[in-house]
C-alpha positions as CSV (number, residue, x, y, z in Angstrom):
1,M,-0.2,-0.2,-0.3
2,S,1.3,3.3,-1.3
3,N,2.4,5.9,1.5
4,Y,-1.1,8.4,2.2
5,N,0.4,11.6,2.9
6,L,-1.5,13.6,5.7
7,D,0.1,17.2,5.4
8,Q,-2.2,18.6,3.5
9,K,-5.0,17.6,5.0
10,L,-7.6,18.7,7.4
11,V,-7.5,16.0,10.1
12,I,-10.0,15.7,13.3
13,G,-8.7,13.1,15.4
14,L,-11.8,12.0,17.5
15,A,-12.6,9.7,20.5
16,S,-15.1,8.0,20.4
17,S,-16.7,9.5,23.6
18,A,-17.0,12.7,21.0
19,L,-18.8,10.7,18.3
20,F,-21.1,8.5,20.4
21,D,-23.0,7.9,23.3
22,L,-21.1,6.0,25.9
23,S,-23.5,6.6,28.8
24,E,-24.4,3.7,29.0
25,S,-21.1,1.7,29.0
26,D,-19.1,4.1,30.8
27,H,-21.3,4.0,33.7
28,I,-20.8,-0.2,33.7
29,F,-16.9,0.3,33.5
30,R,-17.4,3.2,36.5
31,T,-19.7,0.6,38.9
32,Q,-18.6,-2.9,37.9
33,G,-14.9,-2.7,36.3
34,E,-13.2,-3.3,33.2
35,E,-13.6,-6.9,32.7
36,A,-17.2,-6.2,33.1
37,Y,-16.8,-3.1,30.6
38,R,-15.1,-5.4,28.7
39,L,-17.3,-8.0,28.6
40,Y,-20.3,-5.7,28.0
41,Q,-18.9,-3.9,24.8
42,Q,-18.2,-7.7,23.3
43,E,-21.9,-8.8,23.8
44,H,-23.0,-5.5,22.5
45,E,-20.4,-5.2,19.8
46,N,-23.2,-5.3,17.1
47,V,-25.3,-3.3,18.7
48,P,-24.9,0.5,17.1
49,L,-24.3,3.2,19.5
50,D,-26.4,6.1,19.8
51,I,-25.0,9.1,18.1
52,G,-23.2,11.8,20.3
53,V,-22.5,16.1,20.9
54,A,-20.2,16.1,17.8
55,F,-21.7,13.4,15.1
56,P,-23.5,15.8,13.3
57,F,-20.5,18.0,13.2
58,I,-18.1,15.2,11.7
59,Q,-21.1,13.6,9.9
60,R,-21.4,17.3,7.7
61,L,-17.7,18.0,7.5
62,L,-16.7,14.3,5.6
63,S,-20.0,15.3,3.5
64,L,-17.6,17.6,1.8
65,N,-15.5,15.5,0.6
66,N,-17.4,14.9,-2.4
67,I,-16.3,18.5,-4.0
68,F,-12.9,16.8,-4.3
69,E,-12.4,15.1,-7.2
70,Q,-8.8,13.7,-6.6
71,E,-8.2,13.0,-2.7
72,P,-10.4,14.2,-0.4
73,F,-9.4,16.9,2.1
74,V,-11.2,16.1,5.5
75,E,-9.1,13.1,7.2
76,V,-11.2,11.8,10.5
77,I,-9.1,9.1,12.5
78,L,-10.3,7.4,15.5
79,L,-8.2,8.2,18.5
80,S,-9.2,5.8,21.3
81,R,-8.5,4.7,24.9
82,N,-9.8,1.4,24.3
83,D,-8.0,-1.6,22.8
84,P,-8.8,-3.1,19.5
85,S,-11.4,-5.6,21.3
86,T,-13.7,-3.5,23.1
87,G,-13.2,-0.9,20.4
88,L,-14.1,-3.3,17.6
89,R,-18.1,-1.7,18.7
90,V,-16.9,1.8,17.8
91,M,-15.4,0.7,14.0
92,N,-19.2,-1.3,14.0
93,S,-21.2,1.4,14.8
94,I,-18.9,4.2,12.7
95,E,-20.1,1.8,9.4
96,H,-23.9,1.2,10.6
97,H,-24.0,4.8,10.7
98,Q,-22.2,5.3,7.1
99,L,-19.5,7.6,8.1
100,N,-16.5,7.7,6.2
101,I,-13.8,6.7,8.7
102,K,-11.6,4.0,8.1
103,R,-8.3,5.1,10.2
104,A,-8.7,4.4,14.2
105,I,-5.6,3.6,16.9
106,F,-6.4,2.4,19.8
107,L,-4.3,2.3,22.4
108,Q,-5.5,0.3,25.4
109,G,-5.8,3.6,28.4
110,G,-2.6,5.4,26.5
111,N,-2.5,9.4,25.7
112,P,-3.8,10.1,22.5
113,H,-2.2,13.6,23.0
114,E,1.2,11.6,22.0
115,Y,-0.1,10.8,18.4
116,I,-1.8,14.5,17.3
117,N,1.7,15.9,16.1
118,A,2.4,12.6,14.3
119,L,-1.2,13.0,12.7
120,N,-1.0,16.1,11.2
121,I,-4.3,16.8,14.1
122,S,-5.9,20.2,13.6
123,L,-8.0,19.5,16.1
124,F,-8.4,16.5,18.8
125,L,-12.2,16.3,20.2
126,S,-12.9,14.1,23.2
127,A,-15.2,13.9,26.7
128,N,-12.2,12.9,28.3
129,E,-11.0,16.1,30.0
130,T,-7.7,15.0,31.3
131,D,-6.9,14.1,27.5
132,V,-8.1,17.3,26.1
133,N,-5.7,19.1,29.0
134,Q,-2.8,16.9,28.4
135,A,-2.8,18.0,24.8
136,I,-3.5,21.7,25.3
137,T,-0.8,21.8,28.0
138,A,1.4,20.0,25.8
139,G,0.9,22.6,22.6
140,Y,-2.1,20.8,20.7
141,P,-5.0,22.0,19.8
142,A,-7.8,19.9,21.4
143,G,-11.4,20.7,22.9
144,L,-13.9,18.9,25.5
145,I,-17.2,18.1,24.4
146,V,-19.4,19.8,26.5
147,K,-22.1,17.5,28.2
148,G,-25.6,18.4,27.8
149,Y,-26.5,19.1,24.1
150,S,-28.9,15.8,22.8
151,A,-27.4,15.7,19.5
152,K,-30.5,14.7,16.4
153,L,-30.2,13.7,13.0
154,V,-31.5,16.2,10.8
155,H,-31.5,15.8,6.3
156,E,-29.5,18.6,5.8
157,D,-26.2,19.4,3.9
158,E,-25.3,22.8,5.3
159,L,-22.5,23.2,8.6
160,R,-22.7,25.9,10.5
161,V,-19.9,26.6,13.2
162,A,-18.6,29.3,15.3
163,F,-15.3,30.4,16.9
164,D,-14.9,32.7,19.6
165,F,-11.6,34.7,19.0
166,D,-9.2,35.7,21.9
167,G,-8.1,32.0,23.6
168,V,-9.4,30.1,20.5
169,I,-8.6,31.0,16.8
170,A,-5.7,34.1,18.9
171,D,-4.0,33.4,21.8
172,D,-4.6,35.2,25.0
173,S,-2.3,38.0,25.2
174,S,-5.5,40.7,25.0
175,E,-7.2,38.8,27.2
176,Q,-4.3,38.7,29.9
177,I,-4.3,42.3,29.8
178,Y,-8.1,42.5,29.9
179,K,-7.9,40.1,33.6
180,K,-4.8,42.0,34.9
181,N,-5.7,45.6,33.9
182,G,-9.6,45.8,33.0
183,L,-11.5,47.1,30.2
184,N,-9.9,50.4,29.8
185,A,-6.4,48.8,29.6
186,F,-7.7,46.3,27.2
187,I,-9.3,49.1,25.0
188,E,-6.6,51.0,24.4
189,N,-3.9,47.8,23.7
190,E,-6.1,46.6,21.0
191,K,-6.3,50.2,19.4
192,N,-2.7,50.6,19.8
193,L,-2.6,47.7,18.2
194,A,-5.6,47.5,15.8
195,S,-3.3,47.2,12.9
196,E,-1.2,44.3,13.7
197,P,-2.1,40.8,13.6
198,A,-2.9,39.0,16.9
199,N,-0.9,35.9,17.5
200,I,-2.4,33.0,16.5
201,G,-4.3,31.0,19.4
202,P,-5.2,26.7,19.5
203,L,-7.3,26.2,16.7
204,H,-6.0,29.0,14.7
205,K,-4.7,26.0,11.8
206,L,-8.3,24.3,11.7
207,F,-9.9,27.7,11.0
208,K,-7.7,28.5,8.2
209,Q,-8.4,25.2,6.8
210,L,-11.9,25.8,7.7
211,S,-11.8,29.2,5.1
212,I,-9.9,26.6,2.7
213,L,-12.5,24.4,2.5
214,Q,-15.0,27.2,1.9
215,K,-12.7,28.5,-1.4
216,A,-12.5,25.1,-2.6
217,E,-16.8,25.1,-2.5
218,T,-16.4,28.3,-4.6
219,E,-14.1,27.1,-6.9
220,Y,-16.3,23.9,-7.3
221,K,-19.5,25.9,-7.8
222,T,-17.5,27.3,-11.0
223,R,-17.5,23.6,-12.4
224,Q,-21.1,23.1,-11.0
225,P,-23.6,26.3,-10.7
226,S,-26.2,24.7,-9.6
227,Y,-24.0,23.6,-6.4
228,K,-24.8,25.6,-2.5
229,N,-22.5,25.9,-0.7
230,R,-22.7,24.4,2.8
231,L,-20.2,25.4,5.3
232,R,-21.1,28.8,7.3
233,I,-17.8,29.6,9.2
234,S,-18.8,32.4,12.2
235,I,-17.0,34.7,14.5
236,V,-19.1,35.1,17.7
237,T,-16.4,37.2,20.5
238,A,-17.5,39.8,23.2
239,R,-15.4,42.3,21.7
240,N,-16.8,45.3,20.5
241,A,-15.9,48.3,19.0
242,P,-13.2,49.8,18.7
243,A,-11.4,46.2,20.1
244,H,-13.4,44.8,16.7
245,K,-10.6,46.4,14.5
246,R,-8.3,43.9,15.0
247,V,-9.9,41.2,14.6
248,I,-10.7,42.0,11.1
249,H,-6.7,43.0,10.6
250,S,-5.9,39.7,11.8
251,L,-8.0,37.8,9.6
252,R,-6.7,40.0,6.7
253,A,-2.8,39.3,7.7
254,W,-3.8,35.3,7.6
255,G,-5.2,35.6,4.4
256,I,-8.6,34.7,5.5
257,D,-11.3,36.3,3.3
258,T,-14.4,33.9,3.8
259,I,-15.6,34.2,7.0
260,N,-19.9,34.6,6.6
261,E,-20.7,36.0,9.8
262,A,-18.6,38.6,12.8
263,F,-20.7,39.4,16.1
264,F,-18.7,41.9,18.3
265,L,-21.4,41.6,21.3
266,G,-19.7,43.7,23.8
267,G,-21.3,41.8,27.0
268,I,-24.4,40.5,25.3
269,E,-25.1,36.7,25.9
270,K,-23.7,34.9,23.2
271,R,-26.2,32.0,23.6
272,K,-29.4,33.9,21.9
273,V,-27.2,34.8,18.9
274,L,-25.7,31.2,19.0
275,E,-29.6,30.1,18.9
276,V,-30.2,31.7,16.3
277,L,-27.3,31.0,14.2
278,K,-28.5,26.9,14.4
279,L,-25.2,25.9,15.0
280,H,-23.5,22.2,14.1
281,I,-20.4,24.1,16.7
282,F,-19.2,25.9,19.0
283,F,-15.6,26.7,20.2
284,D,-15.5,28.9,22.8
285,D,-12.3,28.8,25.8
286,Q,-14.8,30.4,28.7
287,V,-16.5,27.6,30.7
288,T,-19.2,30.0,31.7
289,H,-20.2,30.5,28.2
290,V,-20.2,26.5,27.0
291,E,-22.1,26.2,30.0
292,K,-24.8,28.5,29.1
293,T,-25.3,27.3,25.3
294,A,-24.2,23.4,26.3
295,Q,-28.1,22.7,26.3
296,S,-29.3,23.9,22.8
297,I,-26.2,23.9,20.9
298,A,-23.2,21.5,20.6
299,S,-20.5,22.7,22.2
300,V,-17.0,22.4,22.9
301,H,-14.6,23.8,25.7
302,I,-10.6,25.1,24.9
303,P,-9.3,25.1,28.0
304,F,-6.5,27.1,27.1
305,G,-4.7,30.6,28.3
306,I,-5.4,32.6,31.6
307,A,-9.7,32.2,30.9
308,N,-8.5,28.6,32.3
309,K,-5.9,29.0,34.7
310,K,-7.2,27.7,36.9
311,F,-6.6,24.5,34.9
312,E,-3.0,25.0,34.5
313,A,-2.3,25.6,38.7
314,N,-1.1,22.1,39.2
315,Q,0.8,21.6,36.0
316,T,4.3,19.5,35.9
317,T,7.2,21.3,33.8
318,T,6.9,18.4,31.6
319,S,4.3,18.8,29.1
320,K,3.5,14.9,28.0
321,E,2.4,14.4,31.8
322,A,-1.2,14.0,32.9
323,N,-2.8,17.8,34.4
324,P,-3.5,16.5,38.1
325,I,-6.2,19.6,38.2
326,V,-8.0,16.6,36.9
327,N,-7.8,14.0,39.7
328,H,-11.6,11.8,38.0
329,K,-10.9,8.3,37.9
330,Q,-9.8,7.8,34.1
331,S,-12.2,5.7,31.8
332,A,-11.3,3.4,28.5
333,S,-14.8,4.1,27.7
334,E,-14.2,7.7,27.3
335,G,-12.2,7.5,24.4
């Protein structure tokens, strides 16, 4: 088999806990132990799992590969804490739901983040808090699926994605000024740096690759005029004027000119605006924001920067080690 190059692709690393509802099997793991969990998964390996929070996002993202005549641009790789035997149910469920996911790594409780760079992953999604914190600590792009949203299968093609700006697309340099010196200092800093692009944040690569995907859609439409663009990208931020200027100049400097909407809300609650957008996924670094949206929108927490300082309090100097702030029992069923 010839080498398959991931370097020019948008690669999503996905824990099974992001794709499927594992609440039942996870309960068995936690209450009855690993052997009971293994037996349960084997006995139910031909029973498809119900869809999870990130399923509609992944399903629609993979469907965009239809516009590429040669090799697909989007690649999704299962990156699981399960072993191959217990992971068979997950792969059978992927097949049942007709997702084009062909590649999987089963780690038998190992650390998924160690493979993010090797696989050129632009986003690692998981409901396992420890795994996500380890990835962010090591400098990799990762997001924690926030529980609460009940995903539904709806027959539509459009994919609607929204990002916060600071601490997600950009780093937290400006947020640090706000946290330490207040709103006036933040506004003054952003006015002084309005024409300078912000430093890139953990999901900058994903954001830029989605923009590339939008451009590919536009190009495809020139060959297929009846095609209707499906990917919509929004920025939803608490910034407002005059701090909005730096966002726009940053997008220009990064060569990103395909964003559909930008909302500079200046303290208005994001949830109500996001619900109007009818998003399939929303990324934010503020826990308070995603807690409010998680019941009605597939929400992902990016535990990065000063807004998440509690996660950094007990970090070791070795980025590959587990973040001890998260102390719950590790579950293979969460990956």
